[in-house]
C-alpha positions in Angstrom: -57.9 -34.0 124.7 -59.4 -37.2 126.3 -58.2 -38.7 129.6 -59.2 -42.2 130.7 -59.5 -43.0 134.4 -60.5 -46.6 134.9 -63.9 -46.9 133.2 -64.4 -43.1 133.0 -63.5 -41.0 130.0 -63.0 -37.3 130.6 -63.3 -35.0 127.7 -62.0 -31.5 127.3 -65.5 -30.0 128.0 -65.8 -32.1 131.2 -62.4 -31.0 132.4 -63.2 -27.4 131.8 -66.5 -27.6 133.7 -64.7 -29.4 136.6 -62.1 -26.7 136.7 -64.7 -24.0 136.7 -66.7 -25.7 139.5 -63.5 -25.7 141.7 -63.1 -21.9 141.2 -64.7 -19.5 143.7 -67.9 -18.0 142.1 -66.9 -14.4 142.8 -63.5 -14.9 141.2 -65.1 -16.3 138.1 -67.2 -13.2 137.5 -64.5 -10.8 138.6 -61.9 -12.2 136.2 -64.2 -12.6 133.2 -63.3 -12.0 130.5 -59.6 -12.6 130.7 -59.2 -13.0 127.0 -61.0 -12.4 123.7 -64.6 -13.4 123.4 -66.3 -14.5 120.2 -69.9 -14.1 119.2 -71.0 -16.6 116.6 -73.3 -15.2 113.9 -75.2 -18.0 112.1 -75.9 -16.0 108.9 -73.9 -14.4 106.1 -72.1 -11.1 106.6 -74.0 -8.0 105.7 -77.4 -9.2 107.0 -79.3 -8.0 110.1 -77.8 -10.6 112.4 -74.3 -9.6 111.5 -75.0 -5.8 111.7 -76.7 -6.1 115.1 -73.9 -8.2 116.5 -71.1 -5.8 115.3 -72.8 -2.9 117.1 -73.0 -4.8 120.3 -69.5 -6.3 120.0 -67.9 -2.9 119.7 -69.6 -1.7 122.9 -68.7 -4.9 124.8 -65.1 -4.5 123.6 -65.1 -1.1 125.3 -66.8 -2.3 128.5 -64.6 -5.4 128.9 -61.4 -4.0 127.6 -61.1 -7.3 125.7 -61.6 -7.9 122.0 -65.1 -9.2 121.1 -64.8 -11.0 117.8 -67.7 -11.6 115.4 -67.4 -15.1 113.9 -69.7 -15.7 110.9 -70.8 -19.3 110.5 -73.6 -19.4 108.0 -75.6 -22.3 106.6 -78.4 -24.8 107.3 -80.9 -22.2 108.5 -78.6 -21.1 111.3 -78.0 -24.7 112.5 -74.3 -24.7 111.6 -73.6 -21.7 113.9 -76.0 -23.0 116.5 -74.3 -26.4 116.7 -70.9 -24.8 117.0 -72.1 -22.6 119.9 -74.0 -25.4 121.6 -70.9 -27.7 121.6 -68.4 -25.0 122.6 -66.6 -25.0 125.9 -69.0 -23.8 128.5 -66.7 -21.0 129.8 -68.4 -17.9 128.4 -65.9 -17.2 125.7 -68.2 -18.4 122.9 -71.5 -16.6 122.7 -74.2 -17.1 120.2 -76.3 -14.4 118.5 -79.4 -16.4 117.6 -82.3 -15.3 115.5 -85.7 -16.1 116.7 -86.2 -18.9 114.1 -83.2 -21.0 115.1 -84.3 -21.7 118.7 -88.1 -21.6 118.1 -88.9 -23.0 114.7 -85.9 -25.1 113.5 -86.7 -28.0 115.8 -90.1 -28.3 114.1 -88.7 -27.8 110.6 -85.6 -30.0 110.6 -86.2 -33.7 111.4 -82.6 -34.1 112.4 -81.1 -31.3 114.5 -77.4 -31.3 115.3 -78.3 -29.8 118.8 -81.2 -29.3 121.0 -81.9 -25.6 121.5 -83.8 -26.1 124.7 -81.2 -28.4 126.3 -77.9 -27.2 124.9 -78.2 -23.4 125.0 -79.0 -21.0 127.8 -80.8 -17.7 127.1 -79.0 -14.5 128.2 -81.0 -11.6 126.8 -83.0 -10.5 123.8 -80.6 -8.0 122.2 -82.8 -6.2 119.6 -86.1 -6.7 117.8 -87.7 -5.1 114.8 -90.1 -5.8 111.9 -89.4 -7.3 108.6 -90.5 -5.5 105.4 -92.1 -6.9 102.2 -89.8 -5.7 99.4 -89.9 -6.2 95.7 -87.6 -5.6 92.8 -88.1 -2.0 91.5 -89.5 -3.2 88.1 -92.1 -5.5 89.7 -95.6 -4.2 88.9 -97.4 -4.1 92.3 -97.2 -0.8 94.1 -98.9 -2.0 97.3 -99.8 -5.1 99.3 -103.3 -5.3 97.8 -102.0 -5.3 94.3 -99.3 -7.8 95.2 -101.8 -10.3 96.6 -104.0 -9.9 93.5 -101.1 -10.5 91.2 -99.9 -13.6 93.2 -103.4 -15.1 93.1 -103.6 -14.4 89.3 -100.2 -16.1 88.8 -100.1 -19.1 91.2 -96.7 -20.7 91.4 -95.0 -18.2 89.2 -93.7 -15.6 91.7 -90.5 -16.4 93.6 -89.1 -15.1 96.9 -85.7 -15.2 98.5 -84.8 -15.7 102.2 -81.7 -16.0 104.4 -82.3 -19.8 104.3 -84.9 -22.4 105.0 -86.5 -21.9 108.4 -84.9 -18.5 109.0 -87.0 -15.7 110.4 -86.9 -14.0 106.9 -88.4 -17.2 105.5 -90.9 -17.6 108.3 -92.1 -13.9 107.9 -92.9 -14.7 104.3 -94.6 -18.0 105.3 -96.7 -16.1 107.8 -97.8 -13.7 105.0 -98.4 -16.6 102.6 -100.4 -18.5 105.3 -102.5 -15.4 105.9 -103.2 -14.5 102.3 -103.4 -18.1 100.8 -101.2 -17.2 97.9 -99.0 -19.7 96.0 -95.4 -18.6 95.6 -92.0 -20.4 95.3 -89.3 -20.1 97.9 -85.6 -19.8 96.9 -83.4 -20.1 100.0 -80.0 -18.4 100.3 -77.2 -18.5 102.9 -78.1 -15.0 104.2 -80.2 -11.9 103.8 -77.5 -10.0 101.8 -77.3 -12.5 98.9 -81.0 -12.9 98.8 -81.5 -9.1 98.6 -78.9 -8.8 95.9 -81.0 -11.2 93.7 -84.2 -9.3 94.5 -82.5 -6.1 93.3 -81.3 -7.9 90.2 -84.7 -9.3 89.5 -83.7 -13.0 89.9 -86.4 -13.4 92.5 -89.4 -11.1 92.8 -89.7 -10.4 96.5 -88.4 -11.0 100.0 -89.3 -10.2 103.6 -85.9 -9.3 105.1 -85.3 -7.7 108.5 -85.6 -3.9 108.3 -82.0 -3.6 109.3 -80.8 -5.4 106.2 -83.1 -3.7 103.7 -83.3 -0.1 104.9 -80.4 1.3 102.9 -81.5 -0.4 99.7 -85.0 1.0 100.1 -83.7 4.5 100.8 -81.5 4.2 97.8 -84.4 3.2 95.6 -82.9 -0.2 94.8 -85.9 -2.0 96.4 -89.5 -1.0 96.7 -91.1 -1.5 100.1 -94.7 -2.5 100.0 -95.4 -3.1 103.7 -93.8 -3.4 107.2 -94.7 -6.5 109.3 -95.2 -4.4 112.4 -98.7 -3.4 113.5 -97.9 0.2 112.9 -95.8 2.0 110.4 -92.0 2.0 111.0 -90.6 5.4 112.0 -87.8 4.8 109.6 -90.2 4.3 106.7 -93.2 6.5 107.6 -94.5 6.4 104.0 -94.6 2.6 103.8 -97.9 1.2 105.2 -98.0 -1.6 107.7 -99.2 -4.9 106.2 -101.8 -4.8 108.9 -103.4 -1.8 107.2 -104.4 -4.3 104.4 -104.5 -7.5 106.5 -105.9 -6.4 110.0 -104.1 -8.0 112.9 -101.1 -9.2 110.8 -97.8 -8.9 112.7 -94.4 -10.6 112.4 -91.5 -9.3 114.5 -87.9 -10.5 114.2 -85.4 -10.5 116.9 -81.8 -11.4 117.8 -80.6 -12.6 121.2 -77.5 -13.8 123.1 -77.2 -17.4 124.2 -74.4 -19.5 125.6 -73.6 -23.2 126.0 -75.4 -25.1 128.8 -73.0 -25.6 131.7 -71.6 -22.1 131.6 -71.2 -21.0 135.2 -74.2 -18.9 136.4 -71.8 -16.1 137.7 -70.4 -15.7 134.2 -73.9 -15.7 132.5 -75.0 -13.1 135.0 -72.0 -10.9 134.2 -72.6 -11.2 130.5 -76.2 -10.3 131.0 -75.4 -7.2 133.1 -72.8 -5.9 130.7 -74.9 -6.6 127.6 -77.8 -4.7 129.1 -75.4 -1.9 130.0 -74.3 -1.8 126.4 -77.8 -1.8 125.1 -78.8 1.1 127.3 -76.0 3.3 126.0 -77.1 6.2 123.8 -74.8 5.4 120.9 -76.0 1.8 120.7 -79.6 2.9 120.9 -79.0 5.5 118.1 -77.3 3.0 115.8 -80.0 0.4 116.3 -82.7 3.0 115.7 -81.0 3.8 112.4 -81.4 0.2 111.5 -85.1 0.0 112.4 -84.3 -2.1 115.4 -85.1 -1.5 119.1 -82.7 -2.6 121.8 -84.4 -4.9 124.3 -82.1 -6.2 127.1 -84.8 -8.1 129.0 -84.1 -10.5 131.9 -82.9 -14.1 131.4 -86.2 -15.4 132.7 -88.2 -13.2 130.4 -86.2 -14.1 127.4 -86.4 -17.9 128.1 -90.2 -17.6 128.6 -90.6 -15.7 125.3 -88.6 -18.4 123.5 -90.9 -21.1 124.8 -94.1 -19.2 123.8 -92.8 -18.5 120.3 -91.8 -22.1 119.9 -95.4 -23.2 120.4 -96.7 -20.6 118.0 -94.3 -21.6 115.2 -95.1 -25.3 115.7 -98.6 -24.7 114.4 -97.6 -22.7 111.3 -94.8 -25.1 110.5 -97.2 -28.0 110.7 -100.0 -26.4 108.7 -97.6 -25.1 106.0 -95.7 -28.5 105.9 -92.3 -26.8 106.3 -90.2 -29.8 106.8 -86.6 -30.6 105.9 -85.7 -34.3 105.9 
């Protein structure tokens, strides 16, 4: 709906914000949520973002006594879901489960972004973090990271890897590894971790660096061979899999997922979402489920989360520039 008053045009979003500003702050938080809340997931179902979100949404449904719906909107390295969230009504009923890459690297990778992460989204809290893992198809010859690097250097441009999409944190984890080892491999982007891993299992691409949460079951079932975790130490979920840092000292690449909301959302509502999300993340059942995925619940403050995003944005700017990771 658009209303015209003289020379002023009032859009739906403006009217919603005006109405919220006229409501007493305490009432806003007290009454929220009065209806179902959706969390936009910007990657395909079955990946780490989807799994992490569903665990949190179930707990928030209990806390709020309102349905929390997971809305999967995959594509464009997470930008489709990000744009939808950034342009949603700023009333707290549309949340965004971002991955680190969408709000720290995409603005450097994509020359034309449909939204500005720094201006259009507000950080609420980092939900969960965890390492990625270098996995290969079970028939691929290398049995460890050293052998993998040697084979890649012996066969430049022949080995392919899949990711959840160009610019996603599963792509950037691989690019960090490539940047460190100076190997020459070919990137095949997908619309999510799940389809990429299916093709690694089938041997259509040779390797991937998915989030631990997405790959763990496949590794445990023997469908994928894990060569190394991207954490500095070995993962408790895969104690027999070396950290890549054991071969490449200092190497580390940690993925994360966090809640954000459209700019303009009332502070009282943001604060309530933060309090309840942290409460959910502190519950033993959520901690247990994330632990089983190789993820650790975080639940940091809004200020801490925003600061971490800014710092990571600067770090990825250098890697994106040096690796020439640009989408026209």
